[in-house]
Each structure stands twice: as C-alpha cells, then as structure tokens.
N, C-alpha and C positions, 0 to 999 in steps of 0.2 A: 402728288399722290404717294402715299406710303405703300411700299411693297408688302405683299402678304408675308406675315411672320416677323416683320421688323417692328421695332419699337419706335414710338414718336421720339423726337429729339429730346424732349423734356424728361423722358423716363430713362434715357441713356445716361450713364455716368462715365466720366473719364476715369482712366485707370488710377489716377491719383486720388480719386474720391471713394474708391472701393474699400477703404479701411485696411487693416493689417492683412497681409497675405498669409496663407497657410504655410506652416513650416515646409522647407524644401525637403524633398525625398532624400533620405539618408542622413539628414541633419537631425541630431538628437536635441530635444529640449534641454534647457539648462538643468543641471543636476542629475540628468538621466544616466550619465556615465557612472556616477557613484552608485546609483540604484542597480544598473546593469551589472556592475562589478560585484555588488552585494548579492544579487540574485545568483550569479555564477558561483560565488563562494558557497552560498547555501545549497546549491545543487551538488557541488563537490562533497559537502558534508552529508547530504542525503545519500549520495552514491556510496560513500564510505560506510555510512550506517547500514545501508542495504547489504553490503558485503559482510559486515559484522553480524547482522541478523541471520544471514545465510549460514555463516560459520556456526553460530549458536544453535540454529535449528537443526543443522546436521549433527552437531554434538548431542543434542537432545534425542535425535532419532537413533543414534548409536546406543544411547542408554536404553531406549525403548526396545531395541533388538535384544540387548542383554537381558532385560526384564522378561521379554518373551521366552528366551531360552530357559531362564530359571523357572518360569511358570510351567513350561513343558516338563522340566525335570520334576517339579513338585506336583504336577497334574492339577494346576490351578486354572480357573477360567480366565479368559482374556479380559472380559468386561467386568469392571468393578465400579458400580455406580457411586459408592461411598468415596472411593479414591478420586474419581473425576469431580465430584461435588466439592471435595476438600480442596482440590487444585483451583477450581473456579472461585470458591469463596476466598481463598488466600490471595489470589491475584486481584480480585475485586477490592479487597480491603487495602491492598498495597498500591493501588493505582493512583498516582499523583496527578493524572491528567496531562495534557488537555483532552485525551481521548476519553469519552464517556464510558462508564462501566459496561453498558450494553455492547458497545463496540469492542471493548477488550474481551468480553465474554464470547462474542461471536468469533473473534480471532483465535482465542484459546480453545474453543470447541472444535474448530477446524484442525488446530495443531494436535489436539488429543485424538481426533478421528484418524489422522494420519499415523500417529504413534500406535494406536490400536491396530491399524492395518499392518504395520511393521511387526508388532508383537505376534499377530496372527501368522504372518509368514515365518517367523522364527519358530513358532509352536509346530507348524506343519513340517518343518525341516526341509532340507534341500530336495528339490525335484518334485515336491508336491504342489498342487495348485489349490487355490481358494475356491470353494463351492459358492455359487451365487446365493445371497441371503443368509450365509452362515455368520453367526456372531462369534 
C-alpha cells in the first residue's frame, strides 16, 4: 500500500532521468561575465554623465542668477513666455534622440522652472523671501 502523499514507483524518476539540473547558485551562465563587465562599464559611464549633468545644471543655474540680478537692475519681469518657448523649440529641434521630444520638453520645463525660481531669488535680493503664488 502506498503511503499518503507518495508517488507510485512508475511515476518516480531516478535522479539521472531528471534532465539538466538548474545552474548552481553563484555560477554564471556562459558569456555572462562579459555582459556583467559591460553592464558595470555602462553604469560607470552613466555615473560620469550624471556628474557632468550636475556640473552643467549648476553652471546654468549660475547664469540664471546673473540674469535675475540684471532683470532686477533693469526692472524687467522674471517670466518671459517668448524666451521659454524659444528655448523649448530650439531644444526640440536639436534633439537627436533616443529621448522623445515630449520627454526632453518635460525635462527642460523643469530646468526652466528652477531657473526662474533662482531668478526670482536674485530679484528679491538678500534677506527677502518669496511670497506664495508670486510669479
């Protein structure tokens, strides 16, 4: 009599009949070392690119502060829709991809928003605070 939960002998397979065993833990499939190395190199390049983007964004922010100071001296408004549209159009036309134009537009809209915030700070001068909802 078969025990509860056990299989009949005909359904049991010997370990040699089970087919290929799964890869051993920690053992990489053939060619994966090359792919792993390539992935690590790409990640190093992404990290270097991130640092370059950070440097460029901060350089751009410095220019925005300078523009804000000049706008304060000339008593010009911070927001200039024409200038922002000009930037977005130029960036869209010069985008080689692979990022889609809509993605680039969203990124630059955010960059422009932050630049405008810095310009506002420069216009207000040291020690002043931004009023909520103020453009």
